[in-house]
Backbone bond lengths (Angstrom), bond angles and torsions (degrees), N, CA, C in turn:
res aa  C-N    CA-C-N  psi(-1)  N-CA   C-N-CA  omega(-1)  CA-C   N-CA-C  phi
1 X - - - 1.454 - - 1.530 109.86 -
2 X 1.313 116.62 137.75 1.448 120.90 177.07 1.527 110.36 -63.30
3 X 1.324 116.83 145.45 1.468 120.47 178.93 1.520 111.19 -56.92
4 X 1.334 116.28 -37.50 1.465 120.56 -179.26 1.527 111.36 -63.21
5 X 1.343 116.40 -36.06 1.459 120.48 179.18 1.525 110.57 -72.23
6 X 1.333 117.16 -41.48 1.466 120.30 177.75 1.526 110.43 -59.87
7 X 1.324 116.88 -40.63 1.458 120.93 178.03 1.518 110.57 -66.51
8 X 1.330 116.76 -41.35 1.469 121.10 177.99 1.525 110.99 -61.00
9 X 1.327 117.18 -42.35 1.459 120.27 179.40 1.521 111.58 -58.62
10 X 1.304 117.14 -38.84 1.463 120.41 179.85 1.521 111.95 -69.84
11 X 1.326 116.81 -34.90 1.462 120.31 -173.29 1.517 114.92 -96.60
12 X 1.307 118.01 -23.73 1.458 121.30 -170.54 1.528 113.23 -122.44
13 X 1.331 117.84 19.74 1.465 122.13 174.43 1.517 108.62 -121.45
14 X 1.318 115.93 126.20 1.456 120.99 -177.23 1.528 110.46 -134.77
15 X 1.322 114.76 172.67 1.462 122.11 169.28 1.525 108.21 -105.90
16 X 1.331 116.28 152.17 1.465 119.68 -179.29 1.530 110.97 -57.72
17 X 1.346 116.92 -34.46 1.466 120.61 -177.94 1.525 112.89 -68.44
18 X 1.322 117.92 -12.97 1.466 120.19 179.92 1.527 112.18 -66.24
19 X 1.320 116.28 -21.09 1.467 120.03 -179.15 1.529 108.70 -128.34
20 X 1.335 117.41 90.65 1.462 120.06 179.52 1.527 111.66 -63.27
21 X 1.329 114.83 159.14 1.463 120.18 -176.42 1.534 113.54 -56.69
22 X 1.331 120.56 -41.51 1.479 117.90 178.54 1.527 112.46 -58.47
23 X 1.335 116.95 -36.71 1.469 119.69 178.05 1.523 110.89 -66.20
24 X 1.327 116.53 -39.73 1.462 120.07 179.78 1.524 111.26 -67.29
25 X 1.323 116.38 -40.63 1.462 119.53 179.86 1.520 111.18 -65.33
26 X 1.323 116.20 -39.45 1.471 118.94 177.82 1.522 110.90 -64.70
27 X 1.330 116.31 -41.84 1.465 120.10 178.87 1.524 110.80 -65.66
28 X 1.322 116.49 -37.72 1.464 120.33 179.43 1.533 110.58 -65.21
29 X 1.316 116.77 -43.89 1.470 119.61 178.24 1.520 111.16 -63.38
30 X 1.325 116.05 -41.42 1.462 119.77 -177.77 1.520 112.45 -66.29
31 X 1.336 116.15 -37.03 1.464 120.15 -176.66 1.526 112.72 -86.31
32 X 1.330 116.41 -25.95 1.456 120.19 -174.98 1.517 113.27 75.57
33 X 1.350 117.70 10.07 1.461 121.26 -177.86 1.523 110.94 -71.05
34 X 1.315 116.14 146.27 1.461 121.87 174.62 1.521 109.52 -109.73
35 X 1.343 115.28 153.32 1.464 121.80 -172.31 1.522 110.47 -124.33
36 X 1.324 115.78 126.09 1.468 121.99 173.42 1.514 108.77 -111.74
37 X 1.333 116.45 136.24 1.469 122.02 172.94 1.523 107.96 -112.99
38 X 1.315 115.92 129.91 1.466 122.27 -177.78 1.524 109.30 -120.80
39 X 1.331 116.65 130.90 1.453 122.56 172.44 1.525 108.24 -114.60
40 X 1.333 119.27 111.90 1.464 120.39 170.35 1.522 108.00 -76.94
41 X 1.316 117.97 134.65 1.463 118.83 -171.95 1.521 111.59 -141.10
42 X 1.325 115.09 136.32 1.459 122.83 172.77 1.521 107.93 -143.31
43 X 1.334 115.58 108.89 1.474 121.85 179.23 1.524 111.71 55.69
44 X 1.332 115.85 54.50 1.465 121.63 179.66 1.524 110.90 -120.78
45 X 1.333 116.27 37.78 1.461 120.62 -178.35 1.526 112.00 -56.42
46 X 1.327 116.93 -35.14 1.463 120.52 -173.98 1.523 113.14 -68.75
47 X 1.311 118.38 -26.30 1.466 120.26 -172.27 1.527 114.80 -121.73
48 X 1.319 118.40 -26.70 1.466 119.82 -170.30 1.528 112.35 -62.39
49 X 1.325 117.44 -37.28 1.457 120.27 -178.40 1.515 112.37 -63.73
50 X 1.332 116.45 -41.21 1.459 120.16 179.54 1.514 112.33 -64.47
51 X 1.330 116.99 -39.75 1.473 120.61 178.45 1.520 110.09 -65.46
52 X 1.316 116.28 -48.18 1.468 120.50 -179.89 1.522 110.69 -59.73
53 X 1.325 117.27 -45.82 1.463 120.94 -177.95 1.523 111.23 -61.64
54 X 1.331 117.39 -39.16 1.463 121.00 179.94 1.519 111.13 -66.74
55 X 1.329 116.67 -45.47 1.464 119.87 179.66 1.521 110.61 -62.61
56 X 1.328 116.30 -44.99 1.463 119.20 -178.65 1.526 110.83 -64.17
57 X 1.320 117.32 -45.58 1.464 120.64 -177.28 1.531 112.32 -67.31
58 X 1.349 116.43 -47.18 1.461 120.42 -170.81 1.527 114.05 -87.84
59 X 1.337 117.25 -29.55 1.462 119.21 -171.36 1.528 113.99 -120.49
60 X 1.341 117.38 0.24 1.458 120.47 175.35 1.528 111.37 -121.94
61 X 1.333 116.89 -42.48 1.457 120.53 -177.85 1.526 112.03 -91.50
62 X 1.341 117.46 -46.40 1.467 120.12 179.52 1.523 110.97 -70.00
63 X 1.324 116.65 -41.51 1.472 122.34 175.95 1.532 107.77 -140.48
64 X 1.321 118.35 145.48 1.477 120.81 -176.34 1.531 112.33 -88.48
65 X 1.343 116.85 61.32 1.459 119.30 180.00 1.529 111.52 -87.63
66 X 1.332 116.58 -42.63 1.465 121.99 -178.40 1.524 109.06 -99.42
67 X 1.323 116.41 130.60 1.462 121.55 -178.70 1.523 113.00 -97.42
68 X 1.319 116.76 -25.34 1.468 120.59 -171.77 1.525 108.52 -146.45
69 X 1.337 116.58 130.48 1.460 122.35 -178.26 1.523 108.21 -129.05
70 X 1.331 115.55 111.65 1.465 121.43 -172.13 1.526 110.46 -125.77
71 X 1.310 116.08 131.93 1.462 122.06 170.60 1.523 107.33 -107.59
72 X 1.329 115.88 123.91 1.457 120.35 176.92 1.518 107.41 -102.93
73 X 1.333 115.91 111.26 1.466 122.64 -177.79 1.522 108.65 -88.58
74 X 1.338 116.06 122.73 1.465 118.76 -176.28 1.521 113.01 -98.09
75 X 1.340 116.95 27.50 1.461 120.49 174.47 1.507 113.79 110.70
76 X 1.319 117.17 41.35 1.466 121.10 -176.91 1.516 111.60 -64.78
77 X 1.343 114.39 142.74 1.461 120.16 175.58 1.524 111.13 -91.50
78 X 1.326 117.67 -12.75 1.461 121.23 178.62 1.534 109.50 -100.57
79 X 1.321 116.96 -158.49 1.467 121.80 -175.77 1.540 111.50 -98.81
80 X 1.326 116.37 37.09 1.466 120.02 179.76 1.523 111.34 -56.67
81 X 1.313 117.30 -49.77 1.462 120.93 -177.38 1.516 112.45 -61.85
82 X 1.334 116.74 -43.48 1.458 120.18 179.97 1.519 111.21 -64.93
83 X 1.340 117.23 -41.20 1.467 120.45 -179.83 1.522 110.60 -64.49
84 X 1.324 116.86 -41.10 1.465 120.84 -179.63 1.519 111.00 -66.47
85 X 1.327 116.82 -43.62 1.460 120.42 -179.71 1.521 111.21 -65.29
86 X 1.325 116.92 -41.67 1.462 120.81 -179.84 1.527 111.31 -63.29
87 X 1.328 116.80 -30.10 1.461 121.04 -179.31 1.527 112.25 -83.58
88 X 1.333 117.55 -10.80 1.454 119.22 174.12 1.510 117.00 117.31
89 X 1.329 118.35 11.91 1.464 120.46 178.38 1.524 110.45 -93.80
90 X 1.303 115.71 155.26 1.459 120.41 165.55 1.519 106.93 -85.18
91 X 1.324 116.44 122.88 1.459 121.40 -175.62 1.527 109.09 -104.32
92 X 1.319 115.32 128.20 1.460 121.56 178.99 1.519 107.68 -125.29
93 X 1.311 116.98 133.04 1.464 119.66 176.87 1.525 109.52 -82.49
94 X 1.291 115.14 136.29 1.470 120.36 -178.54 1.516 112.35 -50.56
95 X 1.343 117.64 -43.28 1.461 120.63 -173.39 1.530 113.41 -71.50
96 X 1.343 116.66 -13.10 1.467 119.31 178.76 1.523 111.72 -86.33
97 X 1.333 116.94 -7.52 1.464 121.70 -179.29 1.521 108.23 -95.75
98 X 1.301 117.15 122.66 1.458 122.53 -178.24 1.537 110.26 51.57
99 X 1.335 117.15 56.84 1.466 120.65 -172.56 1.526 114.24 -62.71
100 X 1.330 117.74 -20.44 1.472 118.96 178.63 1.529 112.01 -70.21
101 X 1.335 117.33 -14.22 1.458 121.36 176.36 1.517 107.81 -110.13
102 X 1.339 119.09 106.66 1.469 121.14 -177.40 1.524 111.13 -55.42
103 X 1.329 115.23 133.71 1.462 120.82 -177.19 1.524 110.96 -73.92
104 X 1.308 114.93 145.73 1.450 122.12 174.28 1.531 108.67 -105.92
105 X 1.334 118.05 150.69 1.466 119.04 179.21 1.524 111.12 -69.80
106 X 1.318 116.13 145.38 1.456 119.69 176.11 1.511 112.64 137.75
107 X 1.317 115.43 148.36 1.457 121.87 -179.38 1.526 111.75 -63.47
108 X 1.335 117.20 -42.10 1.451 120.18 -178.39 1.516 112.40 -60.60
109 X 1.331 116.35 -35.63 1.461 120.92 177.27 1.522 110.68 -59.57
110 X 1.326 115.59 -42.75 1.464 120.78 -178.95 1.526 110.85 -66.67
111 X 1.334 116.80 -44.11 1.461 119.82 179.75 1.531 110.92 -62.62
112 X 1.324 115.99 -42.16 1.467 120.68 179.74 1.522 110.64 -60.92
113 X 1.329 116.51 -47.33 1.465 120.13 -178.85 1.525 111.68 -67.31
114 X 1.334 117.41 -27.86 1.464 119.46 -178.52 1.525 112.05 -62.33
115 X 1.324 117.38 -26.26 1.464 119.75 179.34 1.526 111.61 -65.84
116 X 1.337 116.43 -21.05 1.462 120.90 -179.06 1.525 112.57 -84.68
117 X 1.342 117.95 -12.38 1.472 120.33 -178.08 1.525 111.94 -122.45
118 X 1.319 116.77 14.91 1.458 121.71 174.29 1.520 108.47 -126.36
119 X 1.327 116.10 164.18 1.462 119.10 -174.65 1.520 113.74 -132.85
120 X 1.325 119.41 -2.93 1.454 121.41 -175.25 1.520 113.13 -62.95
121 X 1.329 115.84 145.55 1.463 120.28 173.98 1.524 110.81 -66.16
122 X 1.315 115.79 -31.86 1.459 122.80 176.57 1.522 107.59 -115.64
123 X 1.330 116.06 132.47 1.458 121.38 -178.02 1.518 108.55 -118.19
124 X 1.327 115.22 128.18 1.459 121.85 -178.08 1.524 109.00 -117.62
125 X 1.329 117.11 122.76 1.460 122.42 178.38 1.530 109.55 -99.73
126 X 1.329 116.39 132.61 1.462 122.79 179.57 1.528 108.52 -133.21
127 X 1.331 117.57 128.16 1.463 120.28 176.40 1.526 110.48 -65.82
128 X 1.323 115.99 148.60 1.465 121.05 -173.67 1.516 113.86 -93.67
129 X 1.338 118.45 4.77 1.469 120.35 -178.52 1.526 112.94 -105.18
130 X 1.334 117.98 13.43 1.466 120.74 -177.20 1.529 110.68 -75.09
131 X 1.340 114.82 140.08 1.467 121.91 173.17 1.524 108.72 -111.67
132 X 1.324 116.15 157.36 1.471 121.50 -177.34 1.529 109.79 52.95
133 X 1.313 115.24 46.79 1.463 121.10 -172.70 1.513 111.64 -67.03
134 X 1.330 116.01 134.25 1.454 123.65 178.51 1.526 108.68 -110.52
135 X 1.337 118.70 130.14 1.473 119.54 -179.97 1.521 113.28 -60.78
136 X 1.344 117.87 -15.22 1.470 120.33 176.32 1.516 111.87 -64.05
137 X 1.338 117.67 -19.16 1.456 119.68 174.87 1.524 110.01 -61.41
138 X 1.321 117.31 -31.16 1.465 121.41 177.13 1.523 110.98 -89.96
139 X 1.320 117.13 -56.77 1.467 120.05 -174.92 1.522 111.60 -62.97
140 X 1.344 116.85 -34.21 1.456 119.62 -179.51 1.511 113.48 -62.81
141 X 1.339 117.28 -44.24 1.459 119.22 -175.67 1.526 112.61 -86.77
142 X 1.328 116.60 -18.38 1.458 119.82 172.67 1.525 110.30 -75.34
143 X 1.328 116.29 -30.33 1.452 121.75 -172.50 1.523 115.64 -50.80
144 X 1.343 119.26 -55.06 1.464 118.93 -178.89 1.518 113.56 -60.29
145 X 1.322 117.51 -31.91 1.466 120.41 179.75 1.522 111.18 -69.04
146 X 1.327 116.70 -32.30 1.459 120.49 179.80 1.528 112.26 -79.06
147 X 1.316 116.21 -31.45 1.468 119.41 -171.69 1.523 114.21 -102.72
148 X 1.318 118.20 -13.03 1.466 120.64 -177.34 1.521 109.43 -134.89
149 X 1.315 118.69 106.46 1.473 120.89 -176.87 1.519 113.58 -65.45
150 X 1.333 118.35 -15.14 1.465 120.53 179.86 1.522 112.70 -83.85
151 X 1.334 117.70 -12.03 1.467 121.82 179.09 1.522 108.83 -90.50
152 X 1.349 116.16 132.52 1.471 119.98 -176.95 1.516 113.80 -123.64
153 X 1.339 117.71 -15.15 1.478 120.36 -173.98 1.526 107.44 -150.71
154 X 1.337 117.12 125.22 1.466 121.62 -174.45 1.523 110.16 -131.28
155 X 1.332 116.01 126.35 1.459 121.73 175.88 1.530 109.25 -102.27
156 X 1.332 116.00 145.47 1.459 120.20 170.24 1.530 108.77 -79.31
157 X 1.328 116.13 146.20 1.464 120.66 169.10 1.515 107.66 -125.59
158 X 1.334 115.66 149.88 1.458 120.45 -172.20 1.521 109.52 -168.96
159 X 1.334 115.42 167.04 1.461 120.91 168.63 1.516 108.56 -79.48
160 X 1.351 116.04 144.28 1.457 120.69 177.52 1.527 108.81 -125.83
161 X 1.337 118.27 87.22 1.461 119.39 177.08 1.523 110.69 -66.91
162 X 1.330 116.08 145.51 1.464 121.69 174.57 1.515 107.27 -93.09
163 X 1.329 115.59 108.93 1.456 120.94 -174.70 1.522 109.88 -100.82
164 X 1.325 115.46 121.64 1.459 122.23 -178.52 1.523 109.74 -120.91
165 X 1.322 116.04 178.78 1.465 120.36 179.33 1.527 111.87 -65.75
166 X 1.314 116.96 -22.51 1.466 120.57 -176.13 1.524 113.10 -102.47
167 X 1.322 118.07 -1.43 1.455 119.24 179.25 1.516 112.26 150.20
168 X 1.315 115.64 -170.52 1.457 122.42 -177.28 1.519 110.19 -121.85
169 X 1.343 115.90 134.52 1.459 121.73 177.65 1.527 107.75 -106.53
170 X 1.341 118.26 109.93 1.461 119.41 -178.91 1.526 111.26 -57.29
171 X 1.322 116.30 134.79 1.473 122.85 178.37 1.525 112.46 58.65
172 X 1.333 117.67 20.94 1.463 120.05 -179.66 1.514 113.53 -87.07
173 X 1.335 117.09 -10.13 1.458 120.00 178.09 1.521 111.27 -81.87
174 X 1.315 115.70 -175.67 1.458 119.30 178.68 1.507 113.35 69.91
175 X 1.336 116.58 39.48 1.470 119.93 -175.44 1.521 112.19 -67.61
176 X 1.328 118.09 -38.67 1.461 119.95 178.76 1.529 110.00 -68.83
177 X 1.314 116.39 -34.40 1.471 119.56 176.33 1.521 110.59 -59.58
178 X 1.324 116.28 -50.20 1.465 119.96 -174.23 1.525 112.90 -73.17
179 X 1.328 117.11 -34.67 1.463 120.52 -174.20 1.520 113.98 -91.90
180 X 1.329 117.70 -22.17 1.466 120.29 -175.32 1.529 111.91 -124.50
181 X 1.331 116.47 -61.15 1.470 119.43 -170.54 1.523 112.49 -67.52
182 X 1.330 117.81 -45.78 1.461 118.42 -176.72 1.529 112.07 -63.51
183 X 1.347 119.56 -45.87 1.465 118.51 175.12 1.526 113.29 -58.82
184 X 1.325 117.83 -42.35 1.460 119.85 179.51 1.527 111.46 -60.90
185 X 1.319 116.90 -46.54 1.466 119.63 -178.08 1.522 111.30 -66.53
186 X 1.332 117.30 -40.85 1.466 119.67 -179.96 1.524 111.89 -63.94
187 X 1.327 117.24 -36.65 1.460 120.55 -176.19 1.522 112.72 -81.18
188 X 1.333 116.81 -39.39 1.458 119.49 -171.60 1.529 114.09 -108.43
189 X 1.322 117.03 -26.55 1.468 121.23 177.30 1.523 107.96 -131.22
190 X 1.324 117.74 66.79 1.473 120.48 -172.94 1.520 113.56 -61.09
191 X 1.331 118.35 -19.24 1.456 119.59 176.13 1.532 111.88 -66.55
192 X 1.346 117.30 -17.35 1.464 121.43 179.81 1.526 112.30 -97.22
193 X 1.332 117.12 9.06 1.469 120.55 -176.61 1.518 112.68 -66.09
194 X 1.322 118.45 -16.15 1.455 120.83 -177.67 1.509 114.95 -83.84
195 X 1.330 118.62 -4.30 1.465 119.63 -179.57 1.526 110.46 -79.37
196 X 1.327 115.32 124.92 1.463 120.77 -178.47 1.525 111.02 -73.66
197 X 1.324 117.48 -40.77 1.469 121.78 -178.41 1.531 109.82 -127.56
198 X 1.328 117.31 72.84 1.468 119.39 -176.55 1.527 113.71 -64.50
199 X 1.343 117.84 -24.20 1.459 120.23 -179.55 1.519 113.00 -99.20
200 X 1.323 117.56 3.40 1.457 119.96 -178.17 1.516 112.28 -58.77
201 X 1.329 116.00 144.30 1.455 120.76 -177.91 1.510 114.53 -88.02
202 X 1.337 117.28 4.08 1.451 121.52 -179.42 1.531 108.76 -109.74
203 X 1.308 116.75 108.15 1.456 121.58 179.45 1.523 108.95 -157.29
204 X 1.328 114.80 158.72 1.459 121.11 -178.11 1.517 108.65 -135.50
205 X 1.320 115.25 152.38 1.464 119.74 -177.72 1.518 109.95 -155.94
206 X 1.308 114.21 162.84 1.454 119.47 173.67 1.527 109.31 -74.20
207 X 1.312 116.00 137.00 1.461 120.10 -179.91 1.529 110.76 -57.33
208 X 1.327 116.84 -37.01 1.460 119.98 -178.67 1.527 111.61 -59.93
209 X 1.342 117.26 -29.17 1.459 120.26 176.23 1.522 110.59 -81.81
210 X 1.318 117.67 -47.71 1.462 121.20 -176.44 1.526 111.72 -58.57
211 X 1.318 116.67 -37.10 1.465 119.19 -177.08 1.521 112.83 -73.43
212 X 1.336 117.49 -7.69 1.463 120.94 175.91 1.527 112.48 -100.47
213 X 1.342 117.69 -2.23 1.457 120.92 -174.37 1.528 111.41 -103.57
214 X 1.345 117.69 141.41 1.467 119.70 169.52 1.525 109.14 -73.59
215 X 1.327 117.19 149.37 1.460 122.00 -179.79 1.530 109.42 -116.06
216 X 1.326 119.89 110.94 1.459 119.56 169.56 1.528 108.94 -56.35
217 X 1.304 118.00 139.16 1.462 119.13 -171.36 1.528 113.36 -75.32
218 X 1.323 118.51 -21.40 1.459 120.15 -172.65 1.513 113.98 -113.55
219 X 1.346 114.80 -145.13 1.464 121.45 -175.53 1.530 113.20 -64.00
220 X 1.318 117.80 -16.22 1.447 120.00 -179.75 1.511 114.08 -79.08
221 X 1.333 117.80 3.69 1.459 120.09 -172.69 1.518 112.24 -63.26
222 X 1.332 118.19 -40.44 1.464 119.04 -177.62 1.524 111.88 -66.17
223 X 1.326 117.37 -45.49 1.462 119.56 178.17 1.529 110.43 -65.42
224 X 1.319 116.97 -42.77 1.462 120.32 -178.73 1.515 112.17 -61.79
225 X 1.329 117.45 -45.71 1.466 120.04 -179.72 1.525 111.19 -64.39
226 X 1.330 117.16 -39.16 1.461 120.13 -179.29 1.524 111.01 -65.01
227 X 1.324 116.66 -46.82 1.462 121.00 179.37 1.523 110.81 -63.44
228 X 1.313 117.05 -44.93 1.461 120.13 -177.40 1.526 111.89 -70.13
229 X 1.340 117.09 -34.18 1.463 119.91 176.25 1.520 110.55 -64.91
230 X 1.332 116.82 -38.47 1.466 120.05 175.82 1.521 110.56 -60.87
231 X 1.322 116.33 -46.10 1.465 120.23 -177.72 1.524 111.67 -64.46
232 X 1.331 116.57 -38.16 1.463 120.13 -174.66 1.530 112.73 -85.35
233 X 1.340 117.12 -41.26 1.466 120.15 -171.89 1.518 114.04 -106.86
234 X 1.328 117.98 -20.33 1.457 120.72 -178.38 1.522 112.15 90.64
235 X 1.317 116.27 157.66 1.466 121.34 -174.47 1.519 112.46 -60.66
236 X 1.320 117.91 -38.79 1.456 119.82 -174.03 1.522 112.62 -67.82
237 X 1.330 117.99 -15.63 1.461 121.04 176.67 1.524 112.22 -84.88
238 X 1.326 117.42 -5.43 1.459 122.55 -178.43 1.522 109.81 -103.96
239 X 1.337 116.36 149.94 1.460 120.34 -178.25 1.527 108.91 -154.12
240 X 1.348 115.80 171.53 1.456 120.93 176.30 1.528 109.05 -145.20
241 X 1.343 114.91 152.22 1.468 121.15 -176.69 1.522 108.86 -134.37
242 X 1.331 115.71 132.01 1.463 122.84 178.12 1.526 108.86 -78.85
243 X 1.348 116.10 119.12 1.460 120.39 -179.50 1.526 112.66 -115.29
244 X 1.336 117.15 10.11 1.460 119.31 173.04 1.507 114.97 106.79
245 X 1.332 117.21 -113.75 1.466 123.17 -174.10 1.520 108.96 -127.91
246 X 1.313 115.12 137.30 1.467 120.90 178.95 1.521 109.26 -109.73
247 X 1.338 116.74 116.44 1.456 122.34 176.55 1.531 108.18 -106.31
248 X 1.311 116.74 127.25 1.461 119.16 -177.33 1.527 110.40 -158.24
249 X 1.322 114.78 173.79 1.457 121.39 178.35 1.528 109.49 -74.93
250 X 1.341 116.84 135.04 1.458 120.69 -179.26 1.530 110.53 -98.75
251 X 1.319 114.95 150.10 1.461 121.99 -178.74 1.526 110.57 -90.13
252 X 1.350 116.21 154.96 1.463 118.87 174.98 1.527 109.46 -78.59
253 X 1.327 116.27 172.73 1.465 120.46 -171.94 1.520 112.38 -64.61
254 X 1.329 118.36 -34.36 1.465 119.48 179.32 1.524 110.99 -68.69
255 X 1.343 116.77 -39.92 1.464 119.54 176.46 1.526 110.68 -64.01
256 X 1.336 116.48 -39.20 1.460 119.91 177.39 1.523 110.97 -64.10
257 X 1.326 116.63 -36.07 1.464 120.02 177.32 1.513 111.84 -63.27
258 X 1.331 116.37 -42.51 1.474 119.45 177.71 1.525 110.48 -64.30
259 X 1.317 116.15 -40.65 1.456 119.95 178.18 1.522 110.63 -62.58
260 X 1.325 116.58 -45.49 1.461 120.99 -178.53 1.524 111.11 -61.63
261 X 1.338 116.74 -42.84 1.455 120.13 -179.51 1.532 111.10 -64.33
262 X 1.327 116.62 -41.15 1.458 120.31 179.96 1.522 110.86 -64.94
263 X 1.316 116.96 -40.18 1.462 121.04 179.37 1.526 110.41 -65.42
264 X 1.328 116.80 -40.92 1.461 119.56 177.17 1.532 111.06 -62.64
265 X 1.332 116.95 -41.06 1.465 119.83 178.46 1.526 111.08 -64.20
266 X 1.330 116.54 -39.99 1.458 120.10 177.69 1.522 110.75 -61.02
267 X 1.330 116.39 -43.71 1.464 120.19 178.50 1.528 110.87 -64.35
268 X 1.328 117.04 -44.35 1.462 120.36 -179.79 1.522 111.29 -62.08
269 X 1.323 116.22 -37.54 1.465 119.85 178.77 1.522 110.38 -61.39
270 X 1.318 116.95 -43.73 1.460 119.66 -179.77 1.520 112.18 -72.14
271 X 1.309 117.64 -33.67 1.460 120.40 176.41 1.521 110.97 -67.65
272 X 1.322 116.65 -37.65 1.465 120.29 178.71 1.522 110.82 -66.35
273 X 1.329 116.20 -42.48 1.466 120.43 -179.92 1.526 111.34 -59.53
274 X 1.330 115.88 -35.76 1.468 119.91 -174.63 1.523 112.63 -101.51
275 X 1.350 116.49 9.25 1.470 121.20 179.42 1.530 111.80 54.13
276 X 1.350 115.81 45.62 1.455 120.53 -176.50 1.518 110.81 -126.47
277 X 1.316 117.22 45.33 1.461 119.25 -178.26 1.520 112.97 -72.61
278 X 1.315 117.34 -12.16 1.452 120.31 170.76 1.529 108.19 -94.64
279 X 1.357 115.59 158.45 1.456 119.22 178.83 1.521 110.20 -60.50
280 X 1.311 115.93 153.46 1.458 121.19 -176.57 1.520 111.13 -53.25
281 X 1.335 116.16 137.32 1.458 121.18 -174.53 1.523 112.43 -63.43
282 X 1.340 117.21 -24.79 1.462 118.17 -178.63 1.522 112.51 -79.79
283 X 1.325 116.71 1.98 1.464 120.31 177.60 1.526 109.13 -107.41
284 X 1.310 117.16 73.42 1.460 120.68 176.74 1.516 109.88 -61.26
285 X 1.338 117.04 -35.25 1.454 122.67 173.28 1.520 107.15 -122.27
286 X 1.341 118.65 96.99 1.465 120.76 -175.10 1.532 111.62 -58.19
287 X 1.321 115.02 146.76 1.463 121.01 -179.70 1.521 110.41 -129.64
288 X 1.323 115.63 164.36 1.459 122.48 175.93 1.521 107.77 -132.60
289 X 1.334 116.84 122.07 1.459 122.01 176.91 1.516 109.02 -102.15
290 X 1.333 115.86 125.93 1.465 122.58 177.87 1.523 108.62 -120.82
291 X 1.342 116.24 164.83 1.459 120.54 -174.43 1.519 111.11 -128.17
292 X 1.332 115.36 141.80 1.465 121.77 171.43 1.524 108.17 -129.68
293 X 1.323 115.69 150.46 1.458 120.64 177.84 1.528 109.30 -80.62
294 X 1.326 116.79 127.29 1.457 122.63 175.50 1.524 108.70 -127.68
295 X 1.333 116.07 -178.01 1.463 120.08 -178.67 1.521 112.11 -61.42
296 X 1.316 117.05 -25.67 1.469 120.72 -178.44 1.525 113.07 -96.35
297 X 1.324 117.87 7.25 1.462 121.10 -179.10 1.514 110.88 114.24
298 X 1.319 117.50 -155.45 1.462 121.03 178.81 1.523 108.93 -79.93
299 X 1.330 115.46 123.40 1.460 121.24 -175.97 1.523 109.81 -110.82
300 X 1.346 117.95 126.50 1.469 120.12 -179.40 1.526 112.05 -82.54
301 X 1.312 114.62 148.68 1.464 121.81 170.60 1.515 107.14 -136.29
302 X 1.318 117.47 130.01 1.459 122.39 -174.32 1.514 110.00 -115.60
303 X 1.335 115.66 132.69 1.467 121.56 177.88 1.522 108.89 -121.36
304 X 1.324 115.86 149.38 1.462 120.98 175.46 1.519 109.45 -81.21
305 X 1.321 115.58 145.15 1.457 121.50 177.09 1.522 108.82 -112.64
306 X 1.309 115.90 141.13 1.465 120.32 179.63 1.518 110.23 -117.16
307 X 1.332 115.92 130.38 1.466 121.14 176.24 1.524 111.27 -124.78
308 X 1.331 115.54 19.49 1.465 119.67 -178.95 1.517 110.75 -65.07
309 X 1.342 116.23 133.16 1.469 121.29 174.86 1.525 109.78 -98.07
310 X 1.315 116.55 134.16 1.453 120.35 166.95 1.529 108.41 -81.97
311 X 1.341 118.52 146.28 1.467 120.19 -177.76 1.528 110.68 -72.11
312 X 1.350 116.93 159.82 1.462 119.71 174.58 1.528 110.50 -56.39
313 X 1.303 115.08 140.14 1.454 120.30 -179.77 1.532 110.65 -54.57
314 X 1.346 115.83 -36.95 1.479 120.14 -176.55 1.533 112.26 -63.31
315 X 1.314 117.35 -16.41 1.469 119.36 -178.75 1.523 112.69 -92.48
316 X 1.318 117.84 -6.44 1.461 120.07 -177.57 1.509 109.91 -71.36
317 X 1.333 116.75 133.68 1.464 120.56 177.14 1.503 111.13 -81.92
318 X 1.333 114.67 152.92 1.463 119.96 177.04 1.517 112.70 80.01
319 X 1.325 116.96 11.62 1.474 120.12 178.47 1.520 108.70 -123.22
320 X 1.305 116.51 141.08 1.464 122.36 175.39 1.510 107.81 -94.67
321 X 1.354 114.53 92.66 1.465 117.91 -174.51 1.527 110.37 -117.74
């Protein structure tokens, strides 16, 4: 791990409990900042209502932390919109936002359009398929933005158990993160190697930053926003907050394959733009940093990677081949 990343991990990684709600409310009053929470949703009738109800009850009615709660429905065939509205969200259909520009399918498209129908100075994105939802997913990642003016973009970090019909595998989720996104970031954007959940759908940012960033329309949106935020704002403006455990619906292997391919294309697009199709020059010996949960939180472990090629046997001198 680069020394700069190790230093960033010490200074820009927190737990949600580090900033209790009274501290956040005081900071919010002092700054005058407003907070919008956005849930992009497609066929999430089973879970969206519970998330909306928790946010409204705990962070709007019990305490005035969230000012605006919006669900953007991207064409659900079930009762996602009705469930969200009944629980207290303002529901907006994707196609009604900027209707002169035909909508394209994809999560990133929905997030991009949501900026046109929300007004908060701070925007918090939350996936709509979470179960056992904890309001700390919102308050935790909003916290650094309210209390530190130098922070502009905050990702949630958490354990992702892989839950199957036969049981739960701790930290078994996040397969595309571990197999695709983390290697790509370590090799090409090593300053981002400290993010525990770079593809997580729970993150918050200042509107002034989000409105300057391009949004990949599909599954590559999380990687694209993270890379572009680094380029525009610098590493010290980025942060992450531990919010515990994320329980959600898991995708099948074919869906994961489509996600992985889209993320790779998003990375290649950014590498092409910056003429960086080779690994970063400061990585003479490329490394990979991975994370495990320990008693002290998420602990990094870094391994060296080798890509050395041995020459064809036929080219060796002194051999009769």
